[in-house]
N, C-alpha and C positions, 0 to 999 in steps of 0.2 A: 126278428132283426132286418128276417127278407124284407118285409113293408120297409124298416125304415133304409135298406140300402134300395130302394128303386126311389125311394118321393129325393132322396136325397143324389140320384143320379136324373132322375128328370129334373128337379133344378140344377143342374150343371148344365144340363143340358139346354132351358130355355135359357137360360140364362148366356150361356152360347151363343145361341138362337139371335138373341138381345145385339150383345151386342155386334155379331158381325151382321146385320141390320141395319145396324148401329152407324156400320163402319162404310157400306153398303150407301145407304144416302149420302156420307158425307164423302165421301168417293163425287155421288153428282151431283152434290148440290156444291154453286160455288159462295165464293165472297160477295162480297159488293165491290172487290175489285176485277172478278173476272177468278182466284184461284180459287179450286175447290178444297173445301174449308176441316178434308180430312189432313194437305198436303202442307195446310195452312198451322193445323195445328202441328202433322209429324215435323216441321221446319222449327216452332215455336220449339217443341221438349226435349228437338237436340241439336241450335240454336242455347236453349237453356245448358243445356251441358256441357254443350263444347263449350259455351264462357267460365263455366265453374271450371274446365280440367285446366284450361289455355291461364286462369289464371292464378291456381294450382299450380303447370305448369314454369309459370313464370315467377310465382315464388322463390320454385324451387330452384330456376336461374338464377334467381338473384340472389338468396343464399349463397347457393354452390360460388356461386361467383365473391360471395362477399370471405365466404372461409379460405374460395383459392386464396386474394389478395392478403387476409387475415393472415393464413400460413405462410408467404411470402415477406409480408413486413416481421414475425415472428424470426425468421431464417436471415434477418437482415439485422433486423438486432445483436443477432447472437452472434455474425461476423464483424460485427461497430464492435461488441460486444470482446472480442477475441485480436481485432485492432487494437483494440485500446487497455488491452493486457499485457501484448504484445510489447508497445508501446510505453508502455507505463516501463514494464522493464529492461528496455534501452537503454531510455533513461537514466535510470536508478543506476546500469551500467555506463552511460558515457560522464556524471557525477565521480562514479569511484575512479576514473578513467584520469579526469579531473583534478578531483583528489588527491592523484597518487602523484599526478602528474605535479599540482602544485606544489607537496611534502618536498619530490623530487629536486626543484629550483629551491625551495627554502633550505635545506641539504647541499647542494652546490654553495651557495649564495657562503652560506655561516662553514662554511671551508672555507674554501678565499675567505673569508674576513679574518677566520682566527687563523694565527701563526702554527695552529700544531698542528702535528699529524691525531691524524682521526676516522672513525672505520665506521661505512653505515651499517646503519644496521633497522629491524625492525618486529617488532612487539608480538609477540604469539601467543602466550598466555600472559594473566595476570595472579595473583595469588591469590590464596584461598581464604587465610587468615586474618578475619580485624585489625588482631594484635599488630600481626605484619607488613607493611606493606611494602608488597615487593611488585616486581611481570621477571618475565624472561625475556628475552628478545634471539636473534638467530646470528649471534654470532660468541664467538667463543677464544678458546687459547690460540686453535688451530688458525684461528686470525688476528690472534697478535690480541690479545685481553690479556687484566690480569685483576688481581683484586684491587680496591681501593681508584682505579678506572674513574674517571668525571661518566658520564654519561649527559647529552644535552640537544635540547630537540633545539628549534629556531627558537622556540619560542623562550627556553630559560632551560633554566637550570632542572635536571628530572630527576640525578642522582649517584648511585655509582655503585661499579659491580666490588660482588661478595662474593659471590662461587660460580668461576666456570669453570665450565669443561671444556674439550675437546669443542665442540660445533656449537651452542649456548649459552648463556652464564643467565646469574642470578643477581640482581637488580637493588635494589633498599634503594624506596623514592625518599626523598629530602624531609615529605610529609609523615614518614614513618617515627614515630615516638621515640625512638632509640639513635633518629640519624638529625648533626650539624650538621652546621656550615659557616664558613666566619662570613659576617656581611656587613657592607657600611648601606650608607644611605648617599643615594646618588649624590642631591642637589649639595646639600651639607659639609657630607663625610662622615657622617658621625658613625660610630667603630659600635657595631654588636655583633650577634654569633645567634641567626635566626635556628628555631627551633624546630624538630617535629612534634604538633601532636596527635598522629593518626588519623584527621580529618584536613590540615590546614597551618599553616606555619605561623608563630609566634617570632618576635626580633629582643630576645634578651641580653641581659650583659650592659646597655647603652646606658654612658652616666645623664644623674638626673637632669642636669642643668644642657644636654646635647640637643639641636635644632633639629628635630622629629616633626615632620607634620600631617594629614591625610593625605592621603594620592602619592606622596614621593615612593618614587621606584626604588626599591635593593637593591645590592651586584653582589656579587660576589668578592673577597679584599682578597681571598687567594693565601691570608696567613695558614688554612688547618693542612695546608700539601696537597690537596686534595684537588678542588674547585680551581679551576685556572681564573685570573682576576678578571673586574668587567663583564661578567656571567646575568641575565636575567635572577632573580629568584621567585619576588614580585612586587607589590604596591603594600603599602603600609592604609590598611582598611581604619583603623582605634588608635587612638594613645592614653594608654595610659599609664598617667602617671606615679613613682612607687612601685610597680609591678615587676 
């Protein structure tokens, strides 16, 4: 083992002396351009290291710049999404206000056209049972409502009050299968009865020779004592004779 250590040390010493000798010679020998070989080699090595390091740093700077730009784009997109969401909410609010304004204008027009004492009301609930088509409005006996008062909208007849309380009332819709109203065809003045079917209306008890056509407007006749005469009930979709 001692002999091996001596040989290794001798080899290392010889290699060190050889490298040192080469370095000394390189420092004294010049290239064709007059630059010492050692300086040229050292410069070349360090220049290559600097080139690699510069490329790596440049790539890191580019990647960092791209990352920062991407984060800014994401933040801008998030701001835009929030702005769009707020604008959509505002648009819905504006639409609701516009619809409410149109409804109020229609109610005012209806009140001015109808020579009747009226009370404006809003729907606050719908009936839960499909067999009984009802709604609840926000007016009651304290507002002058009583049973069998007609409920009319700008588009036409809605139904009648059946159960009023002090501050609300239940309304039976005309489409309820237990509801009916005296009716006539506006064009030909043919008489009949508008009967609820649960999901729509039918015109019954019309003379077989009456002039009734699809597209005719049906209005209240006033003979039932509940609905005032002349308010729209609906339009004839089809005619079935003998029914």
